C-alpha positions in Angstrom: 138.6 67.3 67.0 140.0 64.8 69.6 138.9 61.9 67.3 140.6 63.5 64.3 143.9 63.9 66.3 143.9 60.3 67.5 143.2 59.2 64.0 146.2 61.2 62.7 148.6 59.8 65.2 147.3 56.3 64.9 148.2 56.3 61.2 151.8 57.2 61.9 153.1 53.7 62.7 151.1 52.3 59.8 152.7 54.9 57.5 156.1 54.0 58.9 155.5 50.3 58.4 154.3 50.8 54.8 157.3 53.0 53.9 159.6 50.3 55.3 157.8 47.7 53.1 158.3 49.9 50.0 162.0 50.5 50.8 162.5 46.8 51.3 160.9 46.0 48.0 163.0 48.7 46.3 166.2 47.3 47.9 165.4 43.8 46.7 164.5 44.8 43.2 166.6 47.9 42.4 169.5 47.9 44.8 171.9 49.8 42.5 169.4 52.5 41.8 168.6 52.9 45.6 172.3 53.4 46.3 172.8 55.8 43.4 169.8 57.9 44.4 170.8 58.0 48.1 174.3 59.1 47.1 173.2 61.8 44.7 170.5 63.0 47.1 173.1 63.5 49.8 175.4 65.3 47.4 172.5 67.6 46.2 171.6 68.3 49.9 175.1 69.3 50.8 176.1 71.2 47.7 174.2 74.5 48.4 176.1 74.9 51.6 179.4 74.3 49.9 178.6 76.8 47.2 177.2 79.5 49.6 180.1 79.0 52.1 182.7 79.3 49.3 181.1 82.4 47.9 180.9 83.9 51.4 184.7 83.3 51.9 185.3 84.7 48.4 183.3 87.9 49.2 185.2 88.4 52.5 188.5 87.9 50.8 187.6 90.3 48.0 186.6 93.0 50.4 189.9 92.5 52.4 192.0 92.6 49.2 190.1 95.4 47.4 192.6 98.0 45.9 195.7 95.8 46.3 196.0 95.3 42.5 196.7 91.6 42.4 194.7 88.4 42.9 195.8 86.3 45.9 196.2 82.5 45.6 193.3 82.1 48.2 190.9 84.0 45.9 191.9 81.9 42.9 191.4 78.7 44.9 188.0 79.8 46.2 186.9 80.8 42.7 188.0 77.4 41.4 186.1 75.6 44.1 183.0 77.7 43.4 183.1 77.0 39.7 183.8 73.2 40.3 180.8 73.1 42.7 178.5 74.7 40.1 179.6 72.3 37.4 179.4 69.3 39.7 175.9 70.3 40.8 174.6 70.5 37.3 176.0 67.1 36.4 174.7 65.4 39.6 171.3 67.0 39.2 171.0 65.6 35.7 172.1 62.2 36.8 169.8 62.3 39.8 166.8 63.2 37.6 167.6 60.3 35.2 168.0 57.8 38.1 164.7 59.1 39.7 162.8 58.6 36.4 164.2 55.1 35.8 163.6 54.1 39.4 160.0 55.4 39.3 159.3 53.5 36.0 160.8 50.2 37.3 159.1 50.3 40.7 155.7 51.3 39.1 156.0 48.3 36.9 156.8 46.1 39.9 153.9 47.4 42.0 151.4 47.4 39.1 152.1 43.7 38.2 152.1 42.7 41.9 148.7 44.3 42.3 147.3 42.7 39.1 148.5 39.3 40.2 146.9 39.7 43.7 143.6 40.7 42.1 143.8 37.5 40.1 144.5 35.4 43.2 141.7 36.9 45.4 139.0 34.5 46.3 135.9 35.0 44.1 133.9 35.3 47.3 135.7 38.5 48.1 134.2 40.2 45.0 130.7 39.5 46.5 131.5 41.6 49.6 130.4 45.3 49.2 132.8 46.5 51.9 135.8 44.8 50.2 134.6 46.3 46.9 134.8 49.8 48.5 138.4 49.0 49.6 139.3 47.6 46.2 137.8 50.7 44.5 139.8 53.0 46.6 143.0 51.0 45.9 142.2 50.7 42.2 141.0 54.2 41.3 144.4 55.9 41.8 146.3 52.8 40.6 149.6 51.9 42.3 151.1 55.3 41.5 150.8 56.4 45.2 153.2 53.5 46.1 155.8 54.7 43.5 155.3 58.4 44.6 155.6 57.6 48.3 158.8 55.6 47.6 160.3 58.4 45.5 159.5 60.9 48.2 161.9 59.2 50.6 164.9 60.4 48.5 163.6 64.0 48.4 163.0 63.6 52.1 166.6 62.5 52.6 167.7 65.7 50.9 165.5 67.8 53.2 166.7 66.0 56.3 170.4 66.6 55.5 169.6 70.2 54.5 167.8 70.8 57.8 170.6 69.2 59.9 173.4 71.2 58.2 171.5 74.5 58.2 170.4 73.9 61.9 174.0 73.4 63.0 175.1 76.6 61.2 172.2 78.8 62.5 172.3 77.4 66.1 176.1 77.9 66.2 175.6 81.5 65.2 172.2 82.7 66.5 170.1 80.1 68.5 167.1 82.3 69.0 166.8 82.9 65.3 166.7 79.2 64.8 163.7 78.8 67.2 161.9 81.8 65.5 162.2 80.3 62.0 161.2 76.8 63.2 158.1 78.2 65.0 157.0 80.0 61.9 157.1 76.8 59.8 155.1 74.5 62.1 151.7 75.9 61.0 152.4 74.9 57.4 153.1 71.3 58.5 149.8 71.2 60.5 147.9 72.5 57.5 149.4 69.9 55.1 148.8 67.1 57.6 145.2 68.0 58.0 144.6 68.4 54.3 146.0 65.0 53.5 143.6 63.3 56.0 140.7 65.3 54.6 141.4 64.3 51.0 141.7 60.6 51.9 138.5 60.9 54.0 136.6 62.1 50.9 137.7 59.1 48.9 137.0 56.7 51.7 133.6 58.0 52.7 132.5 58.3 49.0 133.7 54.9 47.9 130.3 53.5 47.1 129.2 56.6 45.3 132.3 56.5 43.2 131.6 52.8 42.3 128.1 53.9 41.3 129.6 56.5 39.0 132.0 54.1 37.3 129.2 51.6 36.9 127.2 54.3 35.1 130.2 55.4 33.1 131.0 51.9 31.7 127.8 52.0 29.6 129.4 54.8 27.6 132.5 52.8 26.9 131.3 49.8 25.0 129.3 49.6 21.8 126.3 47.5 23.0 125.9 49.8 26.0 125.9 53.0 23.9 123.5 51.4 21.4 121.0 50.5 24.1 121.3 53.9 25.8 120.5 55.6 22.4 117.6 53.2 21.5 116.0 53.4 24.9 116.6 57.2 24.9 118.6 57.0 28.2 121.7 59.0 27.2 120.5 62.1 29.0 119.3 60.2 32.0 122.6 58.3 32.5 124.5 61.5 31.8 122.5 63.4 34.5 123.0 60.6 37.0 126.7 60.5 36.4 126.9 64.3 36.6 125.1 64.3 39.9 127.4 61.8 41.5 130.5 63.5 40.1 129.4 67.0 41.0 128.6 65.9 44.6 132.0 64.3 45.0 133.9 67.1 43.3 132.2 69.8 45.4 133.5 68.1 48.6 137.0 68.3 47.1 136.6 71.9 46.0 135.5 72.9 49.5 138.5 71.1 51.0 140.8 72.8 48.5 139.4 76.3 49.3 139.7 75.6 53.1 143.3 74.5 52.5 144.2 77.6 50.5 143.0 80.0 53.2 144.9 78.1 55.9 148.0 77.7 53.7 148.1 81.4 52.9 148.0 82.3 56.5 150.7 79.8 57.4 152.9 80.8 54.6 152.6 84.5 55.5 153.7 83.7 59.1 156.7 81.7 57.9 157.9 84.3 55.5 157.4 87.1 58.1 159.6 85.3 60.6 162.3 84.8 57.9 162.1 88.6 57.2 162.5 89.4 60.8 165.6 87.3 61.0 167.0 88.9 57.8 166.4 92.3 59.3 168.2 91.4 62.5 171.3 90.2 60.6 171.4 93.5 58.6 171.6 95.4 61.9 174.5 93.1 62.9 176.4 94.1 59.7 175.7 97.8 60.3 177.1 97.5 63.9 180.2 95.8 62.5 179.5 92.5 64.2 179.1 90.6 61.0 181.1 90.5 57.7 179.3 90.9 54.4 180.4 87.4 53.2 179.3 85.8 56.4 175.9 87.6 56.1 175.4 86.1 52.7 176.3 82.6 54.0 173.9 83.0 57.0 171.1 84.3 54.7 171.6 81.4 52.4 171.7 78.9 55.3 168.5 80.4 56.7 166.8 80.2 53.3 168.0 76.6 53.0 166.8 75.8 56.5 163.4 77.4 55.8 163.1 75.6 52.4 164.4 72.3 53.6 162.2 72.3 56.8 159.1 73.4 54.9 159.9 70.8 52.3 160.3 68.2 55.0 157.1 69.1 56.7 155.2 69.3 53.4 156.7 66.0 52.3 155.6 64.4 55.6 152.1 65.8 55.1 152.1 64.6 51.5 153.4 61.2 52.6 150.6 61.1 55.1 148.1 61.6 52.3 149.8 59.2 50.0 150.2 56.7 52.8 146.5 56.5 53.4 146.0 55.5 49.8 149.0 53.2 49.9 147.5 51.6 53.0 144.4 50.7 51.0 146.6 49.0 48.4 148.5 47.1 51.1 145.2 46.0 52.7 144.3 44.5 49.4 147.7 42.9 49.0 147.5 41.5 52.6 144.0 40.2 52.1 144.1 36.6 53.4 142.5 33.7 51.6 139.0 32.8 52.5 139.4 29.4 51.0 142.1 27.7 53.1 144.8 25.7 51.3 145.3 22.2 52.7 148.5 21.8 54.7 149.0 18.3 53.5 147.1 17.9 50.2 145.8 14.6 49.1 146.7 13.9 45.4 144.0 12.8 43.0 144.1 10.8 39.8 144.5 13.3 37.0 144.4 11.0 34.0 140.9 9.6 34.6 137.5 11.4 34.9 136.5 12.0 38.5 133.4 11.0 40.5 131.8 13.9 42.4 129.6 13.5 45.4 127.6 16.1 47.3 127.1 14.7 50.8 124.3 16.5 52.7 125.6 19.9 51.4 124.0 23.1 52.6 125.2 26.6 51.6 124.3 30.1 52.7 125.9 33.1 50.9 127.3 35.8 53.1 124.8 38.4 54.1 121.9 36.2 52.9 119.2 34.7 55.0 117.9 32.1 52.5 120.1 29.1 51.9 121.1 28.6 48.3 121.4 24.8 48.9 119.7 22.7 51.5 120.9 19.3 52.5 121.8 18.4 48.9 123.0 14.8 48.3 123.9 14.0 44.7 126.4 11.6 43.1 127.9 12.1 39.7 129.6 8.9 38.6 133.0 8.5 36.8 132.5 9.4 33.1 128.8 10.2 33.6 126.9 13.0 31.8 124.8 14.7 34.4 122.4 17.5 33.6 121.1 20.1 36.2 117.7 21.7 35.5 115.6 24.1 37.6 114.2 27.6 37.8 116.4 30.6 38.2 117.7 30.7 41.7 117.2 27.0 42.3 120.9 26.5 43.1 122.4 25.3 39.9 125.2 27.8 39.6 125.9 27.4 43.4 126.6 23.7 42.7 129.2 24.8 40.1 130.8 27.3 42.4 131.2 24.7 45.1 132.7 22.2 42.6 135.1 25.0 41.6 135.7 25.7 45.3 135.0 29.3 45.0 133.2 28.7 48.3 133.2 25.9 50.9 129.9 24.3 52.0 128.3 25.8 55.1 127.4 22.2 56.0 128.3 18.8 54.5 131.1 17.9 52.1 131.9 17.9 48.4 133.9 14.7 47.6 136.2 14.1 44.6 136.7 10.3 44.2 135.9 10.0 47.9 138.3 12.8 49.0 137.0 16.0 50.6 137.6 18.8 48.1 139.0 20.9 50.9 141.9 18.4 51.2 142.9 18.7 47.5 145.3 21.3 46.1 143.1 23.7 44.1 145.7 24.0 41.3 145.8 20.2 40.9 142.0 20.1 40.8 141.9 23.0 38.3 144.3 21.1 36.1 141.7 18.4 35.3 138.7 20.8 35.5 137.2 22.7 32.5 134.3 25.2 33.1 132.4 27.4 30.7 130.1 29.8 32.6 127.1 31.4 31.1 129.0 34.8 31.5 132.2 33.7 29.8 135.1 36.0 28.9 136.0 37.2 25.4 139.6 37.8 24.4 141.0 40.1 21.7 143.9 37.9 20.5 144.5 35.9 17.3 141.8 33.3 16.9 144.2 30.4 17.3 145.5 32.0 20.5 142.1 32.6 21.9 141.3 28.9 21.6 144.7 27.8 22.9 144.0 29.8 26.1 142.2 26.7 27.2 145.5 25.2 28.1 148.1 28.0 28.0 151.0 26.2 29.8 152.7 25.2 26.5 153.0 26.2 22.9 149.9 26.4 20.7 149.1 23.1 19.1 147.4 23.9 15.8 146.1 20.4 15.2 144.4 20.5 18.6 143.1 24.0 17.9 141.4 22.8 14.7 140.0 19.7 16.4 138.5 21.9 19.2 137.0 24.5 16.8 135.4 21.7 14.7 133.9 20.2 17.8 132.4 23.6 18.9 131.2 24.4 15.3 133.5 27.4 15.4 135.5 26.2 12.4 132.6 27.1 10.0 132.8 30.8 10.7 136.6 30.9 11.2 137.1 29.7 7.7 135.2 32.7 6.4 137.5 35.2 8.2 140.1 36.9 6.1 143.0 35.5 8.0 141.1 32.5 9.4 143.0 31.2 12.5 145.5 34.1 12.3 142.7 36.7 12.4 143.0 39.4 15.0 139.8 39.9 17.1 138.6 43.3 18.3 137.8 46.1 15.9 139.7 48.6 18.0 142.9 46.8 17.1 144.6 47.1 13.6 143.0 44.6 11.2 140.7 43.3 14.0 137.1 42.1 13.5 134.1 41.8 15.9 132.2 38.5 16.2 128.5 37.9 16.9 127.5 36.6 20.3 126.9 33.1 18.9 130.4 33.1 17.3 132.0 34.2 20.6 130.2 31.4 22.4 131.5 28.9 19.9 135.0 30.2 20.5 134.5 29.9 24.3 133.3 26.3 23.8 136.4 25.6 21.6 138.6 26.9 24.4 137.0 24.4 26.8 137.4 21.6 24.3 141.0 22.5 23.7 141.6 22.2 27.4 140.5 18.5 27.1 139.6 18.3 30.8 138.7 15.1 32.7 135.8 17.1 34.3 133.8 19.4 32.0 131.2 21.8 33.3 129.0 23.6 30.8 126.6 26.3 32.1 124.2 27.2 29.3 126.9 26.6 26.8 124.7 27.0 23.7 122.3 29.8 24.8 123.4 32.0 21.8 124.1 29.3 19.3 121.8 28.3 16.4 119.8 25.1 16.7 121.7 23.2 14.0 125.1 23.9 15.5 123.8 23.1 19.0 122.6 19.7 17.7 125.9 19.0 16.1 127.9 20.0 19.2 125.9 17.7 21.5 125.9 14.8 19.0 129.7 15.0 19.2 129.7 15.3 23.0 127.4 12.2 23.4 129.4 10.2 20.8 132.6 10.5 22.9 133.5 7.6 25.1 133.4 8.1 28.9 136.8 9.9 28.9 135.4 12.8 30.9 132.7 13.5 33.5 130.3 16.1 32.2 128.0 18.4 34.2 125.6 20.3 32.0 123.3 23.2 33.0 120.7 24.2 30.5 117.1 25.3 30.0 116.9 23.6 26.7 115.3 20.2 27.3 116.2 19.0 23.8 119.8 19.1 25.0 119.2 17.9 28.6 117.3 14.8 27.6 120.5 13.3 26.1 122.2 13.2 29.5 122.8 9.9 31.3 120.9 11.3 34.2 119.0 14.5 35.0 118.8 16.2 38.4 115.9 18.7 39.1 116.8 21.4 41.7 114.1 23.2 43.5 114.8 25.8 46.2 118.3 24.3 46.7 117.3 20.7 47.0 117.4 17.8 44.6 113.7 16.8 44.1 114.1 14.4 41.1 117.0 12.4 39.8 116.9 10.0 36.9 117.0 9.4 33.1 114.8 11.4 30.8 112.4 8.4 30.5 112.3 7.8 34.2 111.5 11.4 35.0 108.8 11.5 32.3 107.2 8.4 33.9 107.5 10.0 37.3 105.3 12.8 35.9 106.7 15.5 38.2 108.4 18.9 37.7 110.7 17.7 34.9 107.8 16.1 32.9 105.7 19.3 33.3 108.5 21.6 32.2 109.4 19.3 29.3 105.8 19.2 28.0 105.5 23.0 28.2 108.7 23.4 26.1 107.7 20.7 23.7 104.3 22.3 23.3 106.0 25.6 22.3 108.1 23.8 19.7 105.0 22.1 18.2 103.2 25.4 18.1 
């Protein structure tokens, strides 16, 4: 219990800081709406007291003037004020509702786009960290809506605070003991709401990995290849049962929390309503004794109701903010996640018009939470304009070499040099500007064909002549010409007029995207794994025919492709064991020669 209490109070300054950050963002982005909402909120908070006070005076005057036979100017004035207050309230309520909706939409857009951009800026290494993935899952699952909701609550909270202050002054000025009695009856509701908010967040936080497992299972039901394999391997029921087990376990925790909350909330609400009833009964006796006028009674009853409602609203709002604040805090933790890969304070500029030379200088690398080095004391030089091929068994370190060149990670030991300059001293954006990488797990995009290819260099208008050149080089033009709208064809069957492509066709498009980029350094990781043999031969014939206008690093298990490289590097257990031309490595009669003969034998068979 003591631990829970300390946790609750420890989160208060964090909640306050996050609310301040949200309000600052709102002020910078939607200053007019903030001012408008604050003004209308203050008006809405004060208006019930103006109305009830006017009606109270009206009742007292009516009682005093009953039977006179004429309407006094005071009564007419009070009636006019009461009617004007009702009309104004309706108008301001409508305006406030409109402003609130617009404010929520605009700030939701701001927060969602900020979060998306941050996810794109995160270091790739972050996504390899299970603990960070738990945090990211918590922040992503509810979206950025808790930020918009928490921000919107501040204006409702302003109404409650003003209501509490005005009602408190009225009640304390009349009957101080009644004020203390009503306040005491409301505190249990606040405690229940506060505890519930922490319990709900605790369920999400402690079950983060189970929820990630559930979403991992669920994704197989949301794409056609996944559904097809589930059906053919007769795993639909199994995956459904696994998903149901995870979801049922999680939801049971929430149901138990909701049941507990209901029991506590009913007791707390009964107490608060009972104290209000006692106060109402006391005021009735004051009227009977002649100590209180009827109109004043209605004003005090309305003030007590407003005080009870505003105070309960304030307490529940704070409790709700506590719950929302815990989710918002996860989002801010993601937004505040620092870079793992440090940017150079004084970057060294590199030549961007010429192909680079890349040197691995005694490089070793150990992935986080791994005990086996992915690379061990690797020294390898790729010359300017050279076509270098990497071969080796799975897990030999080929993809790690690419990740280090892309600076997704920094070496544990040693250096990666670009034209003699440590990669850590180069601005990554400048380096990416001359780098083109096609991973084995490439992305597919559902745009028009020409736009998909032009994503290779999207910082300008689409150059159709260049699109055509890139598609011809990747052998994509042959299937594009058969599409109904050719380069204007929409991809993705779930879009109007869209079509789906085969795996080989998608890979040709991905290659075309890399060729459209026209980088000075091109890295291809199994670029033709799904492409037919004839197209593959044509692609590499064109690559080899080009002058040394780019440096090429090729990773492939197809030795018919690899043999055409200027040099070949064999990686084994993270180390370069053989480097040379195809002929030199065949004469060396080592690992490369053995693997080449095995593959050649399969082709001859």
